[in-house]
Z-matrix of the N, CA and C atoms (Angstrom, degrees):
N
C 1 1.460
C 2 1.521 1 109.21
N 3 1.315 2 115.37 1 141.46
C 4 1.458 3 121.58 2 -179.64
C 5 1.522 4 108.97 3 -102.25
N 6 1.306 5 115.61 4 142.83
C 7 1.461 6 121.48 5 173.35
C 8 1.515 7 110.05 6 -126.59
N 9 1.322 8 115.66 7 146.43
C 10 1.457 9 122.74 8 175.49
C 11 1.520 10 108.10 9 -118.21
N 12 1.319 11 116.17 10 129.86
C 13 1.459 12 120.64 11 -179.72
C 14 1.521 13 109.14 12 -128.07
N 15 1.342 14 114.86 13 119.44
C 16 1.464 15 119.79 14 178.61
C 17 1.527 16 109.92 15 -88.82
N 18 1.314 17 114.68 16 154.53
C 19 1.459 18 121.65 17 171.89
C 20 1.521 19 108.56 18 -153.13
N 21 1.329 20 115.78 19 164.78
C 22 1.455 21 120.19 20 174.30
C 23 1.510 22 115.55 21 104.67
N 24 1.313 23 117.62 22 -3.76
C 25 1.458 24 118.95 23 177.87
C 26 1.513 25 111.15 24 -70.82
N 27 1.321 26 115.22 25 172.73
C 28 1.456 27 119.75 26 178.86
C 29 1.506 28 111.13 27 162.05
N 30 1.314 29 114.58 28 -164.22
C 31 1.461 30 121.42 29 -179.69
C 32 1.511 31 109.65 30 -111.83
N 33 1.313 32 116.03 31 139.45
C 34 1.452 33 121.60 32 -178.33
C 35 1.527 34 109.10 33 -149.62
N 36 1.298 35 116.50 34 154.31
C 37 1.458 36 120.21 35 176.19
C 38 1.525 37 110.36 36 -80.19
N 39 1.301 38 114.94 37 158.32
C 40 1.454 39 121.27 38 177.51
C 41 1.529 40 110.02 39 -54.47
N 42 1.329 41 115.33 40 134.28
C 43 1.453 42 120.90 41 -177.30
C 44 1.507 43 113.89 42 93.88
N 45 1.318 44 116.98 43 -10.68
C 46 1.457 45 121.76 44 -178.73
C 47 1.515 46 112.79 45 -81.12
N 48 1.321 47 114.76 46 -175.41
C 49 1.462 48 121.58 47 -176.50
C 50 1.521 49 110.61 48 -132.87
N 51 1.303 50 114.74 49 150.86
C 52 1.462 51 122.91 50 171.62
C 53 1.517 52 108.09 51 -142.93
N 54 1.324 53 115.19 52 153.65
C 55 1.462 54 120.30 53 175.22
C 56 1.527 55 108.68 54 -125.06
N 57 1.306 56 115.37 55 118.55
C 58 1.457 57 121.04 56 177.30
C 59 1.522 58 109.69 57 -93.89
N 60 1.315 59 115.51 58 145.05
C 61 1.454 60 121.36 59 175.71
C 62 1.519 61 109.28 60 -124.63
N 63 1.318 62 115.80 61 148.69
C 64 1.460 63 121.25 62 174.85
C 65 1.522 64 107.26 63 -134.30
N 66 1.305 65 115.29 64 112.23
C 67 1.456 66 120.92 65 -177.97
C 68 1.523 67 109.75 66 -102.13
N 69 1.308 68 115.30 67 128.45
C 70 1.460 69 120.91 68 178.97
C 71 1.519 70 109.21 69 -102.05
N 72 1.316 71 116.30 70 136.04
C 73 1.455 72 121.08 71 176.76
C 74 1.519 73 109.14 72 -128.64
N 75 1.333 74 115.57 73 153.27
C 76 1.455 75 119.74 74 -179.08
C 77 1.514 76 110.45 75 123.24
N 78 1.310 77 114.45 76 -168.18
C 79 1.459 78 120.57 77 -177.34
C 80 1.523 79 109.74 78 -85.43
N 81 1.301 80 116.34 79 102.67
C 82 1.461 81 122.23 80 -176.75
C 83 1.515 82 109.39 81 -122.96
N 84 1.326 83 115.70 82 123.86
C 85 1.465 84 120.76 83 177.39
C 86 1.523 85 109.82 84 -92.14
N 87 1.318 86 116.17 85 -45.95
C 88 1.457 87 120.26 86 179.44
C 89 1.523 88 109.21 87 -158.65
N 90 1.318 89 115.06 88 169.41
C 91 1.465 90 121.49 89 -175.41
C 92 1.519 91 109.99 90 -111.72
N 93 1.316 92 116.58 91 129.49
C 94 1.463 93 120.33 92 174.46
C 95 1.522 94 111.63 93 -93.39
N 96 1.336 95 115.74 94 -39.32
C 97 1.457 96 119.54 95 -173.19
C 98 1.511 97 109.60 96 -158.46
N 99 1.315 98 115.32 97 140.64
C 100 1.468 99 122.08 98 171.15
C 101 1.506 100 106.93 99 -131.78
N 102 1.317 101 116.91 100 136.73
C 103 1.455 102 119.92 101 -175.63
C 104 1.520 103 111.20 102 -149.21
N 105 1.305 104 114.93 103 158.29
C 106 1.459 105 123.48 104 172.62
C 107 1.522 106 108.39 105 -118.98
N 108 1.318 107 115.25 106 133.93
C 109 1.450 108 123.10 107 174.07
C 110 1.525 109 107.72 108 -122.45
N 111 1.313 110 115.48 109 164.61
C 112 1.457 111 119.33 110 173.51
C 113 1.519 112 109.87 111 -143.97
N 114 1.321 113 114.15 112 154.81
C 115 1.452 114 119.99 113 178.70
C 116 1.514 115 108.72 114 -139.37
N 117 1.325 116 114.90 115 115.42
C 118 1.453 117 121.32 116 176.56
C 119 1.529 118 109.17 117 -88.93
N 120 1.323 119 118.15 118 157.82
C 121 1.472 120 120.73 119 -179.93
C 122 1.524 121 111.96 120 -55.49
N 123 1.314 122 116.21 121 128.92
C 124 1.452 123 121.04 122 177.92
C 125 1.514 124 115.14 123 77.20
N 126 1.319 125 116.50 124 5.48
C 127 1.467 126 120.02 125 -178.94
C 128 1.518 127 110.76 126 -121.30
N 129 1.335 128 115.30 127 162.66
C 130 1.450 129 120.49 128 177.17
C 131 1.520 130 110.65 129 -77.09
N 132 1.316 131 115.26 130 153.77
C 133 1.456 132 119.91 131 174.83
C 134 1.525 133 108.87 132 -66.04
N 135 1.326 134 115.60 133 135.95
C 136 1.464 135 119.97 134 -177.54
C 137 1.518 136 111.26 135 -129.79
N 138 1.306 137 115.28 136 150.16
C 139 1.462 138 121.35 137 177.08
C 140 1.526 139 109.21 138 -72.02
N 141 1.321 140 115.60 139 132.07
C 142 1.466 141 121.30 140 176.53
C 143 1.528 142 109.88 141 -101.03
N 144 1.326 143 116.02 142 -49.45
C 145 1.462 144 119.88 143 -178.02
C 146 1.522 145 108.64 144 -161.11
N 147 1.307 146 115.77 145 150.57
C 148 1.459 147 120.64 146 177.35
C 149 1.516 148 110.02 147 -145.15
N 150 1.335 149 114.92 148 152.38
C 151 1.450 150 121.50 149 177.07
C 152 1.516 151 107.52 150 -136.92
N 153 1.318 152 116.03 151 128.36
C 154 1.449 153 120.84 152 -175.28
C 155 1.534 154 110.95 153 -94.22
N 156 1.329 155 114.58 154 176.60
C 157 1.456 156 120.14 155 179.88
C 158 1.527 157 111.27 156 -60.91
N 159 1.302 158 117.21 157 -30.11
C 160 1.465 159 121.63 158 179.46
C 161 1.522 160 112.10 159 -92.05
N 162 1.351 161 115.48 160 14.20
C 163 1.465 162 121.60 161 177.99
C 164 1.526 163 113.30 162 65.30
N 165 1.318 164 116.43 163 25.93
C 166 1.456 165 118.80 164 168.47
C 167 1.528 166 107.57 165 -77.44
N 168 1.310 167 116.38 166 132.16
C 169 1.459 168 121.46 167 -175.48
C 170 1.520 169 109.52 168 -121.60
N 171 1.325 170 114.20 169 136.99
C 172 1.460 171 120.45 170 176.27
C 173 1.525 172 109.19 171 -131.42
N 174 1.307 173 115.32 172 142.13
C 175 1.455 174 121.71 173 177.95
C 176 1.519 175 110.50 174 -124.87
N 177 1.322 176 115.17 175 149.40
C 178 1.458 177 118.97 176 168.24
C 179 1.524 178 108.13 177 -64.84
N 180 1.308 179 115.72 178 146.42
C 181 1.470 180 119.99 179 -178.01
C 182 1.532 181 111.03 180 -57.42
N 183 1.314 182 115.79 181 -35.22
C 184 1.462 183 119.97 182 -174.36
C 185 1.531 184 113.47 183 -70.10
N 186 1.335 185 117.47 184 -15.61
C 187 1.471 186 119.06 185 -177.58
C 188 1.526 187 111.91 186 -116.81
N 189 1.302 188 117.46 187 -5.65
C 190 1.469 189 120.86 188 -179.12
C 191 1.529 190 110.26 189 -56.59
N 192 1.326 191 114.56 190 130.77
C 193 1.460 192 120.09 191 -179.73
C 194 1.515 193 113.73 192 89.65
N 195 1.335 194 117.01 193 -11.89
C 196 1.468 195 120.43 194 -179.55
C 197 1.533 196 111.83 195 -116.58
N 198 1.316 197 117.58 196 -33.65
C 199 1.465 198 122.94 197 -177.43
C 200 1.525 199 109.52 198 -108.68
N 201 1.331 200 115.09 199 148.32
C 202 1.461 201 120.79 200 176.97
C 203 1.523 202 109.13 201 -135.28
N 204 1.323 203 116.30 202 126.48
C 205 1.460 204 121.30 203 175.15
C 206 1.522 205 108.57 204 -97.97
N 207 1.317 206 115.71 205 140.54
C 208 1.455 207 119.97 206 178.16
C 209 1.518 208 108.68 207 -150.76
N 210 1.320 209 116.06 208 170.13
C 211 1.457 210 118.93 209 -178.76
C 212 1.517 211 111.01 210 -147.77
N 213 1.310 212 114.09 211 155.12
C 214 1.455 213 122.39 212 174.59
C 215 1.526 214 106.01 213 -122.29
N 216 1.312 215 116.57 214 99.29
C 217 1.459 216 120.16 215 -174.96
C 218 1.532 217 112.12 216 -62.88
N 219 1.314 218 116.52 217 -34.75
C 220 1.460 219 119.96 218 -178.23
C 221 1.528 220 111.60 219 -63.45
N 222 1.327 221 115.36 220 -29.68
C 223 1.469 222 120.53 221 -178.40
C 224 1.521 223 111.98 222 -101.50
N 225 1.331 224 117.34 223 -0.49
C 226 1.473 225 121.00 224 -174.27
C 227 1.523 226 110.93 225 49.75
N 228 1.295 227 114.94 226 44.72
C 229 1.464 228 121.65 227 -176.82
C 230 1.521 229 109.06 228 -130.79
N 231 1.314 230 116.47 229 140.86
C 232 1.454 231 118.86 230 172.71
C 233 1.518 232 109.72 231 -131.52
N 234 1.314 233 114.38 232 163.02
C 235 1.454 234 121.18 233 -166.06
C 236 1.525 235 111.16 234 -133.80
N 237 1.307 236 114.52 235 158.49
C 238 1.458 237 121.00 236 170.42
C 239 1.519 238 107.05 237 -134.43
N 240 1.315 239 115.53 238 106.31
C 241 1.457 240 121.09 239 175.29
C 242 1.518 241 107.83 240 -85.95
N 243 1.313 242 116.05 241 121.59
C 244 1.464 243 121.15 242 -176.06
C 245 1.524 244 108.44 243 -117.47
N 246 1.314 245 115.41 244 115.36
C 247 1.458 246 122.20 245 179.24
C 248 1.514 247 110.03 246 -114.86
N 249 1.310 248 115.18 247 163.17
C 250 1.475 249 121.52 248 178.03
C 251 1.527 250 110.52 249 49.15
N 252 1.304 251 115.68 250 48.81
C 253 1.457 252 120.62 251 -176.60
C 254 1.519 253 111.75 252 -64.71
N 255 1.316 254 114.26 253 146.22
C 256 1.457 255 122.63 254 -179.38
C 257 1.531 256 109.45 255 -121.04
N 258 1.311 257 117.80 256 156.86
C 259 1.475 258 119.26 257 177.24
C 260 1.522 259 112.78 258 -55.18
N 261 1.319 260 117.05 259 -32.15
C 262 1.464 261 119.93 260 -179.67
C 263 1.524 262 112.72 261 -73.00
N 264 1.309 263 117.89 262 -5.67
C 265 1.464 264 121.27 263 173.31
C 266 1.525 265 111.49 264 -83.49
N 267 1.317 266 117.24 265 -6.94
C 268 1.462 267 121.02 266 179.22
C 269 1.521 268 110.58 267 -61.05
N 270 1.324 269 116.03 268 125.03
C 271 1.462 270 121.65 269 -176.65
C 272 1.525 271 108.95 270 -177.67
N 273 1.306 272 114.98 271 171.62
C 274 1.460 273 120.72 272 165.64
C 275 1.522 274 106.84 273 -89.50
N 276 1.303 275 115.95 274 126.86
C 277 1.461 276 121.84 275 -178.50
C 278 1.529 277 109.41 276 -102.22
N 279 1.323 278 114.84 277 131.23
C 280 1.459 279 121.85 278 -177.87
C 281 1.527 280 109.85 279 -119.21
N 282 1.316 281 116.01 280 137.41
C 283 1.449 282 117.66 281 169.87
C 284 1.529 283 108.57 282 -93.60
N 285 1.302 284 113.28 283 152.71
C 286 1.456 285 122.67 284 -174.90
C 287 1.515 286 107.54 285 -143.68
N 288 1.320 287 117.41 286 136.68
C 289 1.448 288 118.27 287 -177.29
C 290 1.519 289 111.08 288 -152.62
N 291 1.318 290 114.22 289 156.98
C 292 1.459 291 121.58 290 172.19
C 293 1.521 292 108.21 291 -127.66
N 294 1.310 293 115.18 292 127.81
C 295 1.452 294 121.26 293 -178.59
C 296 1.518 295 110.60 294 -125.11
N 297 1.328 296 116.10 295 152.64
C 298 1.454 297 122.48 296 165.72
C 299 1.524 298 105.72 297 -88.47
N 300 1.338 299 116.93 298 128.04
C 301 1.469 300 119.70 299 -169.94
C 302 1.524 301 114.71 300 -114.95
N 303 1.334 302 117.21 301 -2.60
C 304 1.460 303 117.42 302 175.62
C 305 1.517 304 110.45 303 -157.80
N 306 1.337 305 116.30 304 178.00
C 307 1.465 306 121.24 305 -175.71
C 308 1.525 307 112.50 306 -73.34
N 309 1.337 308 117.76 307 -9.48
C 310 1.466 309 120.89 308 175.03
C 311 1.517 310 111.85 309 -89.19
N 312 1.322 311 116.02 310 7.10
C 313 1.469 312 122.41 311 179.76
C 314 1.531 313 111.91 312 66.48
N 315 1.323 314 116.47 313 27.62
C 316 1.464 315 120.03 314 173.56
C 317 1.525 316 108.44 315 -66.12
N 318 1.322 317 116.01 316 136.84
C 319 1.456 318 119.10 317 -179.84
C 320 1.526 319 111.22 318 -109.11
N 321 1.300 320 113.71 319 150.82
C 322 1.472 321 122.97 320 173.92
C 323 1.509 322 107.67 321 -122.29
N 324 1.328 323 117.65 322 134.29
C 325 1.453 324 122.85 323 179.68
C 326 1.515 325 107.80 324 -131.87
N 327 1.305 326 117.27 325 125.29
C 328 1.449 327 118.30 326 -178.04
C 329 1.508 328 113.89 327 -160.28
N 330 1.327 329 114.21 328 -176.97
C 331 1.455 330 123.11 329 -172.98
C 332 1.528 331 111.01 330 -126.27
N 333 1.304 332 114.90 331 150.73
C 334 1.445 333 119.98 332 165.70
C 335 1.524 334 109.40 333 -80.50
N 336 1.342 335 115.61 334 176.36
C 337 1.458 336 119.90 335 -176.61
C 338 1.519 337 113.09 336 -84.93
N 339 1.305 338 116.92 337 -12.64
C 340 1.450 339 120.11 338 177.46
C 341 1.509 340 113.70 339 101.10
N 342 1.314 341 115.09 340 152.29
C 343 1.457 342 122.24 341 175.98
C 344 1.527 343 108.46 342 -138.46
N 345 1.322 344 115.94 343 135.91
C 346 1.468 345 120.80 344 -175.10
C 347 1.520 346 110.74 345 -81.15
N 348 1.315 347 115.09 346 132.92
C 349 1.466 348 122.33 347 171.85
C 350 1.523 349 106.95 348 -120.48
N 351 1.328 350 116.26 349 124.43
C 352 1.452 351 121.55 350 -179.57
C 353 1.522 352 108.76 351 -125.04
N 354 1.315 353 116.15 352 124.14
C 355 1.458 354 121.70 353 -179.63
C 356 1.521 355 108.09 354 -116.20
N 357 1.308 356 116.08 355 120.16
C 358 1.463 357 120.79 356 -179.42
C 359 1.527 358 110.46 357 -98.24
N 360 1.312 359 114.67 358 149.17
C 361 1.466 360 119.20 359 -178.27
C 362 1.515 361 112.00 360 -86.56
């Protein structure tokens, strides 16, 4: 079984930076997709950034130029560097990933529990 654990959330003033980490543990053969989502109070969960197995990267328009997604395959960990944070970035941030977990190419897709990011004006 695979688990995803986020860390790095917290409170910061507008214009500040935070770095989120998502560490995957378990039997992982390879990575298909790693992504960050967020959900603000009263809003739907939305995609923030994703990185595919071929290193194709996509960002939500609202974070382009401010956030950077990256990964360390050796550590099965991926990151979200968030710069120039705005109050509207306040949300619970969730990591999401799909892994190949055995030699039969079985895939696992799941979510972390989330980490709170609060940006004050």
